[in-house]
C-alpha positions in Angstrom: 187.7 -61.6 -42.0 185.0 -64.2 -41.2 183.1 -65.4 -44.3 180.7 -67.7 -42.3 177.2 -66.6 -41.8 176.1 -65.9 -38.2 173.1 -67.7 -36.6 171.2 -64.4 -36.9 172.0 -64.2 -40.6 171.0 -67.9 -41.2 167.7 -67.1 -39.3 167.1 -64.2 -41.6 167.8 -66.4 -44.6 165.0 -68.7 -43.5 162.6 -65.7 -43.0 163.3 -64.5 -46.6 163.0 -68.0 -48.0 159.6 -68.5 -46.4 158.3 -65.1 -47.5 159.3 -65.8 -51.1 157.7 -69.3 -51.0 154.5 -67.9 -49.5 154.0 -64.6 -51.3 155.6 -64.8 -54.7 152.8 -65.3 -57.3 153.1 -68.7 -59.0 152.8 -67.2 -62.5 155.8 -64.9 -61.9 157.8 -67.8 -60.5 157.0 -69.9 -63.5 158.2 -67.2 -65.9 161.4 -66.6 -64.0 162.3 -70.2 -63.7 161.7 -70.9 -67.4 163.3 -67.7 -68.9 160.0 -66.3 -70.0 159.7 -62.5 -70.6 158.4 -60.5 -67.7 155.8 -57.8 -68.2 155.8 -54.4 -66.4 152.9 -55.6 -64.1 154.9 -58.6 -63.0 157.7 -56.3 -61.7 155.3 -53.9 -60.1 153.3 -56.6 -58.4 156.4 -58.1 -56.8 157.7 -54.7 -55.7 154.4 -53.8 -54.1 154.3 -57.2 -52.3 157.7 -56.4 -50.9 156.6 -52.9 -49.9 153.6 -54.3 -48.0 156.1 -56.4 -46.0 158.2 -53.4 -45.2 160.9 -54.5 -47.6 160.2 -52.0 -50.4 163.5 -50.2 -50.0 165.8 -53.2 -49.8 169.3 -52.0 -48.9 168.0 -48.6 -47.8 168.7 -47.2 -44.3 165.9 -46.9 -41.8 165.9 -43.1 -41.9 164.7 -43.3 -45.5 162.1 -46.0 -45.0 164.2 -49.0 -45.6 164.7 -52.1 -43.4 168.2 -51.0 -42.4 169.8 -54.3 -43.5 173.5 -54.9 -43.4 175.3 -55.6 -46.8 175.3 -59.3 -45.9 171.6 -59.3 -45.2 171.0 -57.7 -48.6 173.1 -60.3 -50.2 171.2 -63.1 -48.5 167.9 -61.5 -49.6 168.9 -61.3 -53.2 170.3 -64.8 -53.2 167.1 -66.3 -51.7 164.8 -64.3 -54.1 166.8 -65.5 -57.1 166.7 -69.1 -55.9 163.0 -68.9 -55.2 162.2 -67.5 -58.7 161.5 -63.9 -57.8 162.2 -61.3 -60.5 165.4 -59.2 -60.2 164.4 -55.9 -58.8 164.4 -53.0 -61.3 167.5 -51.2 -60.2 167.1 -47.8 -61.8 164.9 -46.5 -58.9 165.9 -48.7 -56.0 169.6 -49.0 -56.4 170.7 -46.2 -58.7 168.8 -42.9 -58.3 167.7 -43.7 -54.7 171.3 -43.8 -53.2 172.1 -40.6 -55.1 169.0 -38.9 -53.6 170.0 -40.1 -50.2 173.5 -38.8 -50.5 173.2 -35.6 -52.5 169.5 -34.7 -52.8 167.8 -32.1 -50.6 165.1 -33.0 -48.1 162.3 -31.9 -50.5 163.6 -34.1 -53.2 164.0 -37.1 -50.8 160.5 -36.7 -49.6 159.1 -36.3 -53.1 160.7 -39.2 -54.8 161.9 -41.9 -52.4 158.4 -43.1 -51.1 157.1 -43.5 -54.7 160.2 -45.5 -55.7 159.5 -47.9 -52.7 155.8 -48.3 -53.5 156.4 -48.8 -57.3 154.1 -45.8 -58.0 156.8 -44.3 -60.2 159.2 -46.1 -62.6 162.6 -44.7 -63.3 165.1 -45.1 -66.2 168.6 -44.0 -66.8 169.7 -41.2 -69.2 173.5 -41.6 -69.4 174.6 -43.2 -72.7 174.4 -41.3 -76.0 175.1 -42.3 -79.6 178.7 -40.9 -79.2 179.1 -41.3 -75.4 178.9 -44.8 -73.9 181.9 -46.0 -72.1 183.4 -42.5 -72.6 180.5 -40.9 -70.8 182.2 -37.6 -70.2 181.9 -36.8 -73.9 178.1 -36.5 -73.7 176.5 -33.8 -75.8 173.0 -33.4 -74.4 172.8 -29.7 -73.5 170.9 -27.9 -70.7 170.7 -24.1 -70.9 169.5 -22.1 -67.9 166.4 -20.0 -68.5 165.3 -18.4 -65.2 163.9 -21.2 -63.0 164.2 -23.8 -65.7 166.7 -25.5 -67.9 166.0 -26.0 -71.6 167.3 -29.5 -72.5 168.1 -30.7 -76.0 169.8 -33.9 -77.0 169.5 -37.7 -77.3 169.9 -40.6 -74.9 170.2 -44.2 -76.1 170.1 -47.8 -74.8 167.6 -46.5 -72.3 166.4 -49.8 -70.6 162.7 -50.1 -70.1 162.3 -46.4 -70.9 158.9 -47.1 -72.5 157.6 -47.8 -68.9 159.3 -45.0 -67.1 157.6 -42.0 -65.4 161.0 -40.3 -64.8 164.5 -40.3 -66.2 167.7 -39.2 -64.4 169.9 -37.5 -66.9 173.5 -36.3 -67.2 173.5 -33.1 -69.2 176.1 -30.6 -70.2 175.6 -27.2 -68.5 179.0 -25.6 -69.2 180.4 -26.4 -72.7 183.6 -24.4 -72.0 184.6 -26.5 -69.0 186.7 -29.6 -69.0 184.4 -32.6 -69.9 183.9 -33.9 -66.4 183.5 -30.5 -64.9 180.7 -29.1 -67.1 178.0 -31.8 -66.4 174.9 -31.6 -64.2 172.5 -34.2 -62.9 168.8 -33.6 -63.7 165.6 -35.4 -62.9 163.2 -35.2 -65.9 159.5 -36.0 -66.0 159.0 -38.3 -69.0 155.6 -36.8 -69.6 157.2 -33.4 -70.3 156.5 -31.8 -73.7 159.4 -32.5 -76.0 160.3 -36.0 -74.6 160.0 -38.8 -77.3 160.7 -42.5 -76.7 161.5 -44.6 -79.7 162.0 -48.4 -79.4 165.2 -50.2 -80.3 164.3 -53.8 -81.1 167.1 -56.1 -79.9 168.5 -59.2 -81.6 166.1 -61.4 -79.6 163.1 -59.5 -81.0 162.4 -57.8 -77.6 161.6 -54.1 -76.9 163.8 -53.7 -73.9 165.9 -50.6 -74.8 165.0 -47.3 -76.4 166.2 -44.0 -77.8 165.0 -40.9 -75.8 164.9 -37.6 -77.7 164.8 -34.3 -75.7 163.7 -31.3 -77.7 163.3 -28.0 -75.9 162.3 -29.8 -72.7 161.7 -27.5 -69.8 163.1 -28.9 -66.5 162.7 -27.0 -63.2 166.0 -26.0 -61.6 164.5 -27.6 -58.5 165.0 -31.0 -60.3 168.7 -30.7 -60.3 170.6 -32.9 -57.9 173.3 -31.0 -56.0 175.3 -28.2 -57.5 175.4 -27.2 -61.1 178.4 -28.6 -63.1 179.1 -31.2 -60.4 177.1 -34.0 -61.9 180.1 -36.1 -62.7 180.7 -36.6 -58.9 177.1 -38.0 -58.5 177.4 -40.1 -61.6 180.6 -41.8 -60.4 178.9 -42.5 -57.0 175.9 -44.1 -58.9 178.1 -46.2 -61.1 180.0 -47.6 -58.1 176.6 -48.9 -56.8 175.7 -50.3 -60.2 178.9 -52.3 -60.6 178.9 -53.8 -57.1 175.3 -55.1 -57.7 175.8 -56.3 -61.2 177.6 -59.6 -60.4 174.2 -61.4 -60.1 175.5 -64.3 -58.1 172.1 -65.4 -56.9 170.8 -65.4 -60.5 173.9 -67.3 -61.7 173.3 -70.0 -59.1 169.7 -70.4 -60.1 170.6 -70.5 -63.8 173.4 -73.0 -63.1 170.9 -75.3 -61.4 168.6 -74.9 -64.5 171.6 -75.8 -66.8 172.2 -79.0 -64.8 168.5 -80.0 -65.1 168.5 -79.4 -68.8 171.9 -81.1 -69.3 170.7 -84.1 -67.3 167.5 -84.4 -69.3 169.5 -84.4 -72.5 172.0 -86.9 -71.2 174.8 -84.4 -71.7 176.3 -84.9 -68.3 177.5 -88.3 -69.5 179.8 -86.4 -71.8 183.0 -85.9 -69.8 184.0 -82.7 -71.7 180.6 -81.1 -71.3 180.5 -82.1 -67.6 183.9 -80.6 -67.1 182.8 -77.3 -68.6 179.8 -77.2 -66.2 182.1 -78.0 -63.3 184.5 -75.2 -64.3 181.6 -72.7 -64.3 180.6 -73.8 -60.9 184.2 -73.4 -59.6 184.4 -69.9 -61.1 181.0 -69.0 -59.5 182.2 -70.2 -56.1 185.4 -68.1 -56.4 183.3 -65.1 -57.5 181.0 -65.6 -54.4 184.1 -65.5 -52.1 185.2 -62.2 -53.8 181.7 -60.8 -53.3 181.7 -61.8 -49.7 185.1 -60.0 -49.3 183.5 -56.9 -50.7 180.6 -57.2 -48.3 183.0 -57.6 -45.4 184.8 -54.4 -46.5 181.5 -52.6 -46.8 180.6 -53.7 -43.3 183.9 -52.1 -42.1 182.9 -48.9 -44.0 185.5 -49.3 -46.7 184.6 -48.3 -50.2 184.9 -51.0 -52.9 188.1 -50.9 -54.8 189.0 -52.8 -57.9 186.9 -55.7 -56.6 183.8 -54.0 -57.9 185.2 -54.2 -61.5 186.2 -57.8 -60.9 182.6 -58.7 -59.8 181.3 -57.0 -62.9 183.6 -58.8 -65.3 183.4 -62.3 -63.9 179.7 -62.0 -63.1 178.8 -61.2 -66.7 181.1 -63.8 -68.1 179.7 -66.6 -65.9 176.1 -65.7 -66.8 177.0 -65.7 -70.5 178.8 -69.0 -70.3 175.8 -70.7 -68.6 173.5 -69.4 -71.3 175.8 -70.8 -74.0 176.0 -74.2 -72.4 172.2 -74.4 -72.2 172.1 -73.8 -75.9 174.7 -76.5 -76.5 172.9 -78.9 -74.3 169.7 -79.0 -76.4 171.3 -78.6 -79.8 169.1 -77.6 -82.7 166.0 -77.4 -80.5 167.4 -74.2 -79.0 167.3 -72.3 -82.2 163.7 -70.9 -82.1 163.6 -67.5 -80.2 160.3 -68.0 -78.4 157.9 -70.8 -77.4 157.1 -72.8 -80.4 156.4 -76.4 -79.3 159.5 -77.5 -81.2 161.5 -79.8 -78.9 161.2 -80.1 -75.1 159.6 -77.2 -73.1 162.8 -76.4 -71.4 164.3 -75.5 -74.8 161.9 -72.7 -75.4 163.4 -69.2 -75.0 167.0 -70.4 -74.7 168.1 -68.6 -77.9 166.3 -65.4 -76.8 167.9 -65.5 -73.4 171.4 -66.2 -74.9 171.1 -63.2 -77.3 169.8 -60.9 -74.5 172.7 -61.8 -72.2 175.3 -60.7 -74.7 174.8 -57.2 -73.4 176.0 -58.0 -69.9 179.7 -57.5 -70.9 178.8 -54.0 -72.2 176.4 -52.2 -69.9 177.5 -50.8 -66.6 180.8 -50.0 -68.1 182.2 -52.5 -70.7 184.4 -55.3 -69.5 187.3 -53.8 -71.4 187.0 -50.5 -69.5 186.7 -52.5 -66.3 190.0 -54.2 -67.0 191.6 -50.8 -67.5 190.3 -49.7 -64.1 191.7 -52.8 -62.5 195.1 -52.3 -64.1 195.2 -48.6 -63.0 194.0 -49.3 -59.4 196.2 -52.4 -58.7 199.3 -51.9 -61.0 199.2 -48.1 -61.5 199.3 -48.5 -65.3 
């Protein structure tokens, strides 16, 4: 296994770096570099800029309109975008439902949905978690009953990230209540404008409206909007979650935020504190080790090997590192970090640190809680 980048890959890195420098709007770069909340239009503008370049479907194969990059090229792209201050791509369309459509959707579904995901014409959200079904997703209760050419859907989804912006939601629903939990689930695509769909905000600890409840009351969904076979949705859901956890490490973002931590700590004189400096150094060492693990996963993907327990390792360590960086930023500026939003109290770089810290507490929960990921690792490696 060769973990060095090839000359061609280094040339690609320079191409991406130049594109981000030249085409990323300065107001978006300023927001990202300073932890300021991004609006819907910021994400859409950047996605459409990428689409104009032919990079709308990053990580997609050429037959579906993507650039046909290798896993390593996708890694380089994400690292350079993060370093240059580009927003993290909204994954629900590009990295979650799109791979499911490519692998299990029919040609009509692929032609209908994939182009509008690339061009940011349609925004997607995820309808997996329910009030009583989070990490134990197979216990979901949302029910879909067949009625001719439609399903009638009733139930509730929760923690629906950015659902207030979404045009479509991909949902797991129970179509056979008599079957074993994993065998009675189907995968539906639901238009958020359908009668009976209600989105209610959940205001998080940082005061932001990022997640929602989605209520489904007698929502009519065409059978044509079902992915694959009825009652086989658990198979498609596992496929999707494998993609989500591999991409969740956020190494490029962690590198950018580590550099931001160093700038803040230097400005506050905290790097002269040996204990504080040692904690920063430990995070950097952990991040380097995580990057090597990620490159090993990329090498395996290049050899067409499915990710094993490494995907769960990436999820656990990636979330822990990002949370640790946010915590040290808070400690570096002390009491000036307490206000949640820009207030003019303390130095400019202290603004939004508390909001960012609180928001990142969710990283160890979504995408499968870290506790569940540790169980997966023990089962796959030790057979426990």
